[in-house]
GUMIKOL-482926 format. One line per 10 residues: for each residue z, y, x negated of C-alpha. Coordinates in steps of 0.25 Angstrom, whole numbers, plus 5000, padded with zeros to 4 digits. Each point is the difference from the previous one (the first is absolute). Layout:
<atoms>
Z,Y,X ~ ...
</atoms>
This chain:
<atoms>
5541,5420,4481 ~ 4994,4988,5007 ~ 4989,5002,5009 ~ 4999,4994,5014 ~ 4988,4990,5002 ~ 4990,5005,5010 ~ 4993,4989,5009 ~ 4987,5004,5006 ~ 4999,4997,5015 ~ 4993,4987,5002
4987,5003,5007 ~ 4998,4994,5013 ~ 4986,4992,4998 ~ 4997,4996,5014 ~ 4997,5014,5003 ~ 4994,5004,4987 ~ 4992,4988,5000 ~ 4995,5002,5015 ~ 4995,5015,4996 ~ 4994,4997,4988
4993,4985,5003 ~ 4996,5000,5014 ~ 4996,4987,5007 ~ 4985,4998,4997 ~ 4990,5002,5012 ~ 4991,4989,4994 ~ 5001,4989,4991 ~ 4991,4991,4991 ~ 4998,4985,5004 ~ 5012,4996,4992
5009,5010,5006 ~ 4995,4997,5013 ~ 5003,4986,4999 ~ 5014,5003,4995 ~ 5004,5009,5010 ~ 4996,4992,5011 ~ 5006,4987,4994 ~ 4988,4990,4998 ~ 4992,4996,4989 ~ 4986,5007,4996
4992,4988,5006 ~ 5006,5002,5013 ~ 4997,5015,4999 ~ 4986,4998,4997 ~ 4998,4990,5012 ~ 5006,5010,5008 ~ 4991,5011,4995 ~ 4987,4991,5001 ~ 5004,4997,5014 ~ 5001,5014,5003
5014,5000,5004 ~ 5005,5010,4988 ~ 4990,5011,4998 ~ 4997,5006,4986 ~ 4995,5012,4993 ~ 4992,5001,4988 ~ 5001,5011,4989 ~ 4989,4996,4990 ~ 5005,4986,4995 ~ 5014,5000,5006
5003,4995,5013 ~ 5012,5007,5008 ~ 5007,4995,5013 ~ 5007,5011,5008 ~ 5016,4998,5001 ~ 4997,5003,5016 ~ 4990,4989,5001 ~ 5010,4990,4992 ~ 5011,5005,5010 ~ 4991,4998,5012
4996,4985,4994 ~ 5014,4996,4999 ~ 5003,5006,5014 ~ 4989,4992,5005 ~ 5006,4986,4996 ~ 5007,4994,5013 ~ 5015,4999,4998 ~ 5005,4985,4997 ~ 5008,4995,5013 ~ 5014,4997,4998
5004,4986,5001
</atoms>
């Protein structure tokens, strides 16, 4: 007697990933630079100028997602030519 092969349903990773791995509320400096699409040198220039606030936990520097989003929102849009 032949047995029918059973196929497990393919999980919807877009749903399970969102539940398991929520977006972080804060980033380290490398993650922050990648998140906003700039290099670490420019990120540190913006931090030094006071335009991107940081938090320190021990030796670790953290930057809140909301502060990065605010920094991006403050950049004036480029005029369409």
